[in-house]
PDB file of N, CA, C and O in Angstrom:
ATOM      1  N   UNK A   1       0.877  -1.273   0.088  1.00  0.00           N
ATOM      2  CA  UNK A   1      -0.091   0.124   0.212  1.00  0.00           C
ATOM      3  C   UNK A   1       0.894   1.089   0.012  1.00  0.00           C
ATOM      4  O   UNK A   1       1.941   1.003   0.653  1.00  0.00           O
ATOM      5  N   UNK A   2       0.686   2.152  -0.919  1.00  0.00           N
ATOM      6  CA  UNK A   2       1.501   3.296  -0.948  1.00  0.00           C
ATOM      7  C   UNK A   2       0.746   4.496  -0.290  1.00  0.00           C
ATOM      8  O   UNK A   2      -0.456   4.476  -0.025  1.00  0.00           O
ATOM      9  N   UNK A   3       1.655   5.622  -0.039  1.00  0.00           N
ATOM     10  CA  UNK A   3       1.141   6.568   0.777  1.00  0.00           C
ATOM     11  C   UNK A   3       1.775   7.944  -0.039  1.00  0.00           C
ATOM     12  O   UNK A   3       2.780   8.101  -0.733  1.00  0.00           O
ATOM     13  N   UNK A   4       0.732   8.807   0.377  1.00  0.00           N
ATOM     14  CA  UNK A   4       0.885  10.404  -0.176  1.00  0.00           C
ATOM     15  C   UNK A   4       0.930  11.312   0.948  1.00  0.00           C
ATOM     16  O   UNK A   4       0.251  11.094   1.951  1.00  0.00           O
ATOM     17  N   UNK A   5       1.708  12.341   0.841  1.00  0.00           N
ATOM     18  CA  UNK A   5       1.983  13.518   1.715  1.00  0.00           C
ATOM     19  C   UNK A   5       0.834  14.539   1.179  1.00  0.00           C
ATOM     20  O   UNK A   5       0.659  14.697  -0.030  1.00  0.00           O
ATOM     21  N   UNK A   6       0.115  15.176   2.097  1.00  0.00           N
ATOM     22  CA  UNK A   6      -0.768  16.088   1.959  1.00  0.00           C
ATOM     23  C   UNK A   6      -0.592  17.181   2.881  1.00  0.00           C
ATOM     24  O   UNK A   6      -0.296  16.802   4.014  1.00  0.00           O
ATOM     25  N   UNK A   7      -0.692  18.490   2.719  1.00  0.00           N
ATOM     26  CA  UNK A   7      -0.673  19.530   3.541  1.00  0.00           C
ATOM     27  C   UNK A   7      -1.935  20.390   3.479  1.00  0.00           C
ATOM     28  O   UNK A   7      -2.486  20.869   2.488  1.00  0.00           O
ATOM     29  N   UNK A   8      -2.264  20.474   4.774  1.00  0.00           N
ATOM     30  CA  UNK A   8      -3.516  21.448   4.871  1.00  0.00           C
ATOM     31  C   UNK A   8      -3.083  22.857   5.202  1.00  0.00           C
ATOM     32  O   UNK A   8      -2.559  23.263   6.239  1.00  0.00           O
ATOM     33  N   UNK A   9      -3.441  23.580   4.008  1.00  0.00           N
ATOM     34  CA  UNK A   9      -2.797  24.909   4.024  1.00  0.00           C
ATOM     35  C   UNK A   9      -3.535  26.025   4.852  1.00  0.00           C
ATOM     36  O   UNK A   9      -2.972  27.095   5.086  1.00  0.00           O
ATOM     37  N   UNK A  10      -4.579  25.799   5.210  1.00  0.00           N
ATOM     38  CA  UNK A  10      -5.316  26.434   6.500  1.00  0.00           C
ATOM     39  C   UNK A  10      -4.609  26.220   7.504  1.00  0.00           C
ATOM     40  O   UNK A  10      -4.062  27.232   7.944  1.00  0.00           O
ATOM     41  N   UNK A  11      -4.360  25.047   8.171  1.00  0.00           N
ATOM     42  CA  UNK A  11      -3.701  24.900   9.504  1.00  0.00           C
ATOM     43  C   UNK A  11      -2.149  25.015   9.716  1.00  0.00           C
ATOM     44  O   UNK A  11      -1.573  25.139  10.797  1.00  0.00           O
ATOM     45  N   UNK A  12      -1.546  24.942   8.361  1.00  0.00           N
ATOM     46  CA  UNK A  12      -0.009  25.356   8.195  1.00  0.00           C
ATOM     47  C   UNK A  12       0.205  26.792   8.827  1.00  0.00           C
ATOM     48  O   UNK A  12      -0.434  27.807   8.554  1.00  0.00           O
ATOM     49  N   UNK A  13       1.144  26.670   9.645  1.00  0.00           N
ATOM     50  CA  UNK A  13       2.073  28.045  10.139  1.00  0.00           C
ATOM     51  C   UNK A  13       3.283  28.178   9.486  1.00  0.00           C
ATOM     52  O   UNK A  13       4.028  29.090   9.846  1.00  0.00           O
ATOM     53  N   UNK A  14       3.606  27.462   8.623  1.00  0.00           N
ATOM     54  CA  UNK A  14       5.070  27.629   8.204  1.00  0.00           C
ATOM     55  C   UNK A  14       6.300  27.412   8.869  1.00  0.00           C
ATOM     56  O   UNK A  14       7.340  27.940   8.476  1.00  0.00           O
ATOM     57  N   UNK A  15       6.244  26.675   9.842  1.00  0.00           N
ATOM     58  CA  UNK A  15       7.191  26.252  10.870  1.00  0.00           C
ATOM     59  C   UNK A  15       8.453  25.656  10.152  1.00  0.00           C
ATOM     60  O   UNK A  15       9.575  25.841  10.623  1.00  0.00           O
ATOM     61  N   UNK A  16       8.244  24.919   8.975  1.00  0.00           N
ATOM     62  CA  UNK A  16       9.185  24.011   8.445  1.00  0.00           C
ATOM     63  C   UNK A  16       9.761  22.996   8.911  1.00  0.00           C
ATOM     64  O   UNK A  16      10.686  22.485   8.280  1.00  0.00           O
ATOM     65  N   UNK A  17       9.451  22.622   9.798  1.00  0.00           N
ATOM     66  CA  UNK A  17       9.737  21.210  10.364  1.00  0.00           C
ATOM     67  C   UNK A  17       9.810  20.036   9.298  1.00  0.00           C
ATOM     68  O   UNK A  17      10.762  19.266   9.177  1.00  0.00           O
ATOM     69  N   UNK A  18       8.769  20.029   8.626  1.00  0.00           N
ATOM     70  CA  UNK A  18       8.569  18.916   7.436  1.00  0.00           C
ATOM     71  C   UNK A  18       9.483  18.998   6.642  1.00  0.00           C
ATOM     72  O   UNK A  18       9.947  17.873   6.462  1.00  0.00           O
ATOM     73  N   UNK A  19      10.189  20.039   5.840  1.00  0.00           N
ATOM     74  CA  UNK A  19      11.170  20.379   5.340  1.00  0.00           C
ATOM     75  C   UNK A  19      12.415  19.924   5.721  1.00  0.00           C
ATOM     76  O   UNK A  19      13.178  19.233   5.047  1.00  0.00           O
ATOM     77  N   UNK A  20      12.577  20.338   6.811  1.00  0.00           N
ATOM     78  CA  UNK A  20      13.888  19.856   7.697  1.00  0.00           C
ATOM     79  C   UNK A  20      13.965  18.210   7.694  1.00  0.00           C
ATOM     80  O   UNK A  20      15.028  17.711   7.325  1.00  0.00           O
ATOM     81  N   UNK A  21      12.915  17.372   8.078  1.00  0.00           N
ATOM     82  CA  UNK A  21      12.720  16.013   8.349  1.00  0.00           C
ATOM     83  C   UNK A  21      12.721  15.418   6.883  1.00  0.00           C
ATOM     84  O   UNK A  21      13.209  14.303   6.699  1.00  0.00           O
ATOM     85  N   UNK A  22      12.305  15.978   6.079  1.00  0.00           N
ATOM     86  CA  UNK A  22      11.987  15.176   4.647  1.00  0.00           C
ATOM     87  C   UNK A  22      12.443  15.987   3.576  1.00  0.00           C
ATOM     88  O   UNK A  22      11.542  16.203   2.766  1.00  0.00           O
ATOM     89  N   UNK A  23      13.565  16.527   3.284  1.00  0.00           N
ATOM     90  CA  UNK A  23      14.091  17.593   2.302  1.00  0.00           C
ATOM     91  C   UNK A  23      13.798  16.873   0.891  1.00  0.00           C
ATOM     92  O   UNK A  23      13.726  17.516  -0.156  1.00  0.00           O
ATOM     93  N   UNK A  24      13.639  15.494   0.961  1.00  0.00           N
ATOM     94  CA  UNK A  24      13.651  14.668  -0.388  1.00  0.00           C
ATOM     95  C   UNK A  24      12.428  14.860  -1.176  1.00  0.00           C
ATOM     96  O   UNK A  24      12.327  14.705  -2.393  1.00  0.00           O
ATOM     97  N   UNK A  25      11.351  15.276  -0.213  1.00  0.00           N
ATOM     98  CA  UNK A  25      10.041  15.321  -0.938  1.00  0.00           C
ATOM     99  C   UNK A  25       9.314  16.667  -0.414  1.00  0.00           C
ATOM    100  O   UNK A  25       8.160  16.790  -0.825  1.00  0.00           O
ATOM    101  N   UNK A  26       9.778  17.655   0.392  1.00  0.00           N
ATOM    102  CA  UNK A  26       9.412  18.908   0.778  1.00  0.00           C
ATOM    103  C   UNK A  26      10.114  20.003   0.403  1.00  0.00           C
ATOM    104  O   UNK A  26      11.322  20.024   0.639  1.00  0.00           O
ATOM    105  N   UNK A  27       9.549  20.988  -0.176  1.00  0.00           N
ATOM    106  CA  UNK A  27      10.395  22.063  -0.253  1.00  0.00           C
ATOM    107  C   UNK A  27       9.633  23.220   0.216  1.00  0.00           C
ATOM    108  O   UNK A  27       8.453  23.065   0.531  1.00  0.00           O
ATOM    109  N   UNK A  28      10.188  24.348   0.293  1.00  0.00           N
ATOM    110  CA  UNK A  28       9.411  25.423   1.132  1.00  0.00           C
ATOM    111  C   UNK A  28       9.256  26.591   0.300  1.00  0.00           C
ATOM    112  O   UNK A  28      10.343  26.946  -0.156  1.00  0.00           O
ATOM    113  N   UNK A  29       8.284  27.313  -0.058  1.00  0.00           N
ATOM    114  CA  UNK A  29       8.002  28.436  -0.753  1.00  0.00           C
ATOM    115  C   UNK A  29       8.763  29.681  -0.162  1.00  0.00           C
ATOM    116  O   UNK A  29       9.522  29.677   0.807  1.00  0.00           O
ATOM    117  N   UNK A  30       8.388  30.780  -0.977  1.00  0.00           N
ATOM    118  CA  UNK A  30       9.395  32.108  -0.336  1.00  0.00           C
ATOM    119  C   UNK A  30       8.733  32.419   1.024  1.00  0.00           C
ATOM    120  O   UNK A  30       9.469  33.096   1.742  1.00  0.00           O
ATOM    121  N   UNK A  31       7.767  32.164   1.464  1.00  0.00           N
ATOM    122  CA  UNK A  31       7.103  32.467   2.680  1.00  0.00           C
ATOM    123  C   UNK A  31       7.099  31.341   3.548  1.00  0.00           C
ATOM    124  O   UNK A  31       6.269  31.438   4.452  1.00  0.00           O
ATOM    125  N   UNK A  32       7.828  30.229   3.543  1.00  0.00           N
ATOM    126  CA  UNK A  32       8.200  29.074   4.368  1.00  0.00           C
ATOM    127  C   UNK A  32       7.187  28.050   4.342  1.00  0.00           C
ATOM    128  O   UNK A  32       7.288  27.045   5.046  1.00  0.00           O
ATOM    129  N   UNK A  33       6.014  28.294   3.407  1.00  0.00           N
ATOM    130  CA  UNK A  33       5.147  27.088   3.417  1.00  0.00           C
ATOM    131  C   UNK A  33       5.447  25.971   2.474  1.00  0.00           C
ATOM    132  O   UNK A  33       5.847  26.255   1.345  1.00  0.00           O
ATOM    133  N   UNK A  34       5.269  24.572   2.880  1.00  0.00           N
ATOM    134  CA  UNK A  34       5.757  23.413   2.243  1.00  0.00           C
ATOM    135  C   UNK A  34       5.018  23.266   0.928  1.00  0.00           C
ATOM    136  O   UNK A  34       3.821  23.523   0.808  1.00  0.00           O
ATOM    137  N   UNK A  35       5.704  22.892   0.072  1.00  0.00           N
ATOM    138  CA  UNK A  35       5.269  22.325  -1.367  1.00  0.00           C
ATOM    139  C   UNK A  35       5.558  20.856  -1.403  1.00  0.00           C
ATOM    140  O   UNK A  35       6.620  20.317  -1.093  1.00  0.00           O
ATOM    141  N   UNK A  36       4.297  20.205  -1.887  1.00  0.00           N
ATOM    142  CA  UNK A  36       4.391  18.671  -1.947  1.00  0.00           C
ATOM    143  C   UNK A  36       3.971  18.456  -3.467  1.00  0.00           C
ATOM    144  O   UNK A  36       3.151  19.238  -3.949  1.00  0.00           O
ATOM    145  N   UNK A  37       4.485  17.459  -4.217  1.00  0.00           N
ATOM    146  CA  UNK A  37       3.661  17.159  -5.300  1.00  0.00           C
ATOM    147  C   UNK A  37       2.736  16.171  -5.518  1.00  0.00           C
ATOM    148  O   UNK A  37       2.290  15.811  -6.607  1.00  0.00           O
ATOM    149  N   UNK A  38       2.382  15.612  -4.065  1.00  0.00           N
ATOM    150  CA  UNK A  38       1.282  14.617  -4.083  1.00  0.00           C
ATOM    151  C   UNK A  38       1.653  13.225  -4.847  1.00  0.00           C
ATOM    152  O   UNK A  38       0.717  12.476  -5.125  1.00  0.00           O
ATOM    153  N   UNK A  39       2.737  12.921  -5.131  1.00  0.00           N
ATOM    154  CA  UNK A  39       3.317  11.583  -5.694  1.00  0.00           C
ATOM    155  C   UNK A  39       3.473  10.615  -4.496  1.00  0.00           C
ATOM    156  O   UNK A  39       3.435  11.078  -3.356  1.00  0.00           O
ATOM    157  N   UNK A  40       3.636   9.375  -4.693  1.00  0.00           N
ATOM    158  CA  UNK A  40       3.660   8.379  -3.784  1.00  0.00           C
ATOM    159  C   UNK A  40       5.003   8.385  -3.148  1.00  0.00           C
ATOM    160  O   UNK A  40       6.036   8.536  -3.801  1.00  0.00           O
ATOM    161  N   UNK A  41       4.967   8.207  -1.782  1.00  0.00           N
ATOM    162  CA  UNK A  41       6.267   8.429  -0.918  1.00  0.00           C
ATOM    163  C   UNK A  41       6.923   7.006  -1.201  1.00  0.00           C
ATOM    164  O   UNK A  41       6.314   5.936  -1.200  1.00  0.00           O
ATOM    165  N   UNK A  42       8.327   7.203  -1.451  1.00  0.00           N
ATOM    166  CA  UNK A  42       9.146   5.888  -1.589  1.00  0.00           C
ATOM    167  C   UNK A  42       9.093   5.056  -0.437  1.00  0.00           C
ATOM    168  O   UNK A  42       8.761   5.587   0.622  1.00  0.00           O
ATOM    169  N   UNK A  43       9.360   3.857  -0.460  1.00  0.00           N
ATOM    170  CA  UNK A  43       9.120   3.001   0.757  1.00  0.00           C
ATOM    171  C   UNK A  43      10.192   3.259   1.883  1.00  0.00           C
ATOM    172  O   UNK A  43       9.971   3.148   3.089  1.00  0.00           O
ATOM    173  N   UNK A  44      11.485   3.651   1.254  1.00  0.00           N
ATOM    174  CA  UNK A  44      12.594   4.063   2.221  1.00  0.00           C
ATOM    175  C   UNK A  44      12.277   5.372   2.826  1.00  0.00           C
ATOM    176  O   UNK A  44      12.971   5.730   3.778  1.00  0.00           O
ATOM    177  N   UNK A  45      11.334   6.127   2.410  1.00  0.00           N
ATOM    178  CA  UNK A  45      10.983   7.452   3.237  1.00  0.00           C
ATOM    179  C   UNK A  45       9.825   7.313   3.888  1.00  0.00           C
ATOM    180  O   UNK A  45       9.432   8.358   4.406  1.00  0.00           O
ATOM    181  N   UNK A  46       9.085   6.289   4.050  1.00  0.00           N
ATOM    182  CA  UNK A  46       7.646   6.461   4.729  1.00  0.00           C
ATOM    183  C   UNK A  46       7.928   6.703   6.365  1.00  0.00           C
ATOM    184  O   UNK A  46       7.253   7.465   7.056  1.00  0.00           O
ATOM    185  N   UNK A  47       8.969   5.967   6.809  1.00  0.00           N
ATOM    186  CA  UNK A  47       9.249   6.237   8.260  1.00  0.00           C
ATOM    187  C   UNK A  47       9.525   7.720   8.602  1.00  0.00           C
ATOM    188  O   UNK A  47       9.051   8.254   9.605  1.00  0.00           O
ATOM    189  N   UNK A  48      10.273   8.318   7.761  1.00  0.00           N
ATOM    190  CA  UNK A  48      10.617   9.791   7.863  1.00  0.00           C
ATOM    191  C   UNK A  48       9.221  10.583   7.683  1.00  0.00           C
ATOM    192  O   UNK A  48       8.977  11.390   8.580  1.00  0.00           O
ATOM    193  N   UNK A  49       8.387  10.478   6.769  1.00  0.00           N
ATOM    194  CA  UNK A  49       7.309  11.115   6.411  1.00  0.00           C
ATOM    195  C   UNK A  49       6.327  10.730   7.767  1.00  0.00           C
ATOM    196  O   UNK A  49       5.521  11.588   8.125  1.00  0.00           O
ATOM    197  N   UNK A  50       6.382   9.756   8.332  1.00  0.00           N
ATOM    198  CA  UNK A  50       5.401   9.564   9.618  1.00  0.00           C
ATOM    199  C   UNK A  50       5.887  10.592  10.683  1.00  0.00           C
ATOM    200  O   UNK A  50       5.113  11.316  11.310  1.00  0.00           O
ATOM    201  N   UNK A  51       7.188  10.590  10.824  1.00  0.00           N
ATOM    202  CA  UNK A  51       7.983  11.305  11.881  1.00  0.00           C
ATOM    203  C   UNK A  51       7.474  12.827  11.583  1.00  0.00           C
ATOM    204  O   UNK A  51       6.969  13.497  12.484  1.00  0.00           O
ATOM    205  N   UNK A  52       7.627  13.284  10.369  1.00  0.00           N
ATOM    206  CA  UNK A  52       7.416  14.499   9.933  1.00  0.00           C
ATOM    207  C   UNK A  52       5.984  15.068  10.236  1.00  0.00           C
ATOM    208  O   UNK A  52       5.774  16.243  10.539  1.00  0.00           O
ATOM    209  N   UNK A  53       5.084  14.155  10.127  1.00  0.00           N
ATOM    210  CA  UNK A  53       3.419  14.330  10.219  1.00  0.00           C
ATOM    211  C   UNK A  53       3.466  14.387  11.854  1.00  0.00           C
ATOM    212  O   UNK A  53       3.031  15.382  12.434  1.00  0.00           O
ATOM    213  N   UNK A  54       3.945  13.413  12.482  1.00  0.00           N
ATOM    214  CA  UNK A  54       3.803  13.396  13.962  1.00  0.00           C
ATOM    215  C   UNK A  54       4.280  14.743  14.595  1.00  0.00           C
ATOM    216  O   UNK A  54       3.551  15.341  15.386  1.00  0.00           O
ATOM    217  N   UNK A  55       5.375  15.161  14.278  1.00  0.00           N
ATOM    218  CA  UNK A  55       6.179  16.480  14.664  1.00  0.00           C
ATOM    219  C   UNK A  55       5.668  17.612  14.178  1.00  0.00           C
ATOM    220  O   UNK A  55       6.237  18.662  14.478  1.00  0.00           O
ATOM    221  N   UNK A  56       4.598  17.642  13.404  1.00  0.00           N
ATOM    222  CA  UNK A  56       4.242  19.064  12.918  1.00  0.00           C
ATOM    223  C   UNK A  56       3.295  19.720  14.051  1.00  0.00           C
ATOM    224  O   UNK A  56       2.319  19.144  14.532  1.00  0.00           O
ATOM    225  N   UNK A  57       3.712  20.944  14.383  1.00  0.00           N
ATOM    226  CA  UNK A  57       2.971  21.436  15.612  1.00  0.00           C
ATOM    227  C   UNK A  57       1.499  21.757  15.529  1.00  0.00           C
ATOM    228  O   UNK A  57       0.748  21.914  16.491  1.00  0.00           O
ATOM    229  N   UNK A  58       1.110  21.853  13.929  1.00  0.00           N
ATOM    230  CA  UNK A  58      -0.159  22.275  13.926  1.00  0.00           C
ATOM    231  C   UNK A  58      -1.138  21.045  13.012  1.00  0.00           C
ATOM    232  O   UNK A  58      -2.173  21.263  12.381  1.00  0.00           O
ATOM    233  N   UNK A  59      -0.568  20.003  13.156  1.00  0.00           N
ATOM    234  CA  UNK A  59      -0.968  18.741  12.587  1.00  0.00           C
ATOM    235  C   UNK A  59      -1.373  19.087  10.979  1.00  0.00           C
ATOM    236  O   UNK A  59      -2.377  18.587  10.471  1.00  0.00           O
ATOM    237  N   UNK A  60      -0.660  19.811  10.392  1.00  0.00           N
ATOM    238  CA  UNK A  60      -1.220  20.265   9.031  1.00  0.00           C
ATOM    239  C   UNK A  60      -0.368  19.357   7.879  1.00  0.00           C
ATOM    240  O   UNK A  60      -0.740  19.372   6.706  1.00  0.00           O
ATOM    241  N   UNK A  61       0.704  18.635   8.277  1.00  0.00           N
ATOM    242  CA  UNK A  61       1.544  17.725   7.484  1.00  0.00           C
ATOM    243  C   UNK A  61       0.899  16.346   7.667  1.00  0.00           C
ATOM    244  O   UNK A  61       0.874  15.741   8.739  1.00  0.00           O
ATOM    245  N   UNK A  62       0.354  15.890   6.458  1.00  0.00           N
ATOM    246  CA  UNK A  62      -0.605  14.571   6.599  1.00  0.00           C
ATOM    247  C   UNK A  62       0.065  13.600   5.837  1.00  0.00           C
ATOM    248  O   UNK A  62       0.511  13.888   4.726  1.00  0.00           O
ATOM    249  N   UNK A  63       0.200  12.263   6.415  1.00  0.00           N
ATOM    250  CA  UNK A  63       0.399  11.117   5.640  1.00  0.00           C
ATOM    251  C   UNK A  63      -0.709  10.305   5.483  1.00  0.00           C
ATOM    252  O   UNK A  63      -1.336   9.941   6.477  1.00  0.00           O
ATOM    253  N   UNK A  64      -1.099   9.907   4.146  1.00  0.00           N
ATOM    254  CA  UNK A  64      -2.222   9.198   3.978  1.00  0.00           C
ATOM    255  C   UNK A  64      -2.051   8.214   2.899  1.00  0.00           C
ATOM    256  O   UNK A  64      -1.228   8.341   1.993  1.00  0.00           O
ATOM    257  N   UNK A  65      -2.902   7.179   3.042  1.00  0.00           N
ATOM    258  CA  UNK A  65      -2.924   6.079   1.930  1.00  0.00           C
ATOM    259  C   UNK A  65      -3.295   6.546   0.571  1.00  0.00           C
ATOM    260  O   UNK A  65      -4.370   7.134   0.452  1.00  0.00           O
ATOM    261  N   UNK A  66      -2.507   6.350  -0.519  1.00  0.00           N
ATOM    262  CA  UNK A  66      -3.032   6.778  -1.597  1.00  0.00           C
ATOM    263  C   UNK A  66      -4.350   5.848  -2.163  1.00  0.00           C
ATOM    264  O   UNK A  66      -4.576   4.680  -1.849  1.00  0.00           O
ATOM    265  N   UNK A  67      -5.045   6.587  -2.963  1.00  0.00           N
ATOM    266  CA  UNK A  67      -6.443   6.285  -3.533  1.00  0.00           C
ATOM    267  C   UNK A  67      -6.121   5.939  -4.903  1.00  0.00           C
ATOM    268  O   UNK A  67      -5.375   6.592  -5.633  1.00  0.00           O
ATOM    269  N   UNK A  68      -6.803   4.745  -5.242  1.00  0.00           N
ATOM    270  CA  UNK A  68      -6.545   4.317  -6.609  1.00  0.00           C
ATOM    271  C   UNK A  68      -5.766   3.411  -6.843  1.00  0.00           C
ATOM    272  O   UNK A  68      -5.274   2.759  -5.922  1.00  0.00           O
ATOM    273  N   UNK A  69      -5.429   3.125  -8.388  1.00  0.00           N
ATOM    274  CA  UNK A  69      -4.602   1.879  -8.777  1.00  0.00           C
ATOM    275  C   UNK A  69      -3.118   2.103  -8.392  1.00  0.00           C
ATOM    276  O   UNK A  69      -2.282   1.227  -8.617  1.00  0.00           O
TER     277      UNK A  69
END
């Protein structure tokens, strides 16, 4: 089962922890808000993505199961 990263833009306050913990998949825009492309998280990065979601102070960084084939 694959997972994807989502960001709740309303809850996010641009702390940037997600980009520090997961620079392979998260970049920050000029205001410090995360940019993710919605692609599947590679298996070797799933544990880091879980930690980034757990450590997000606003719980705006989400790791979800991918929907579809």
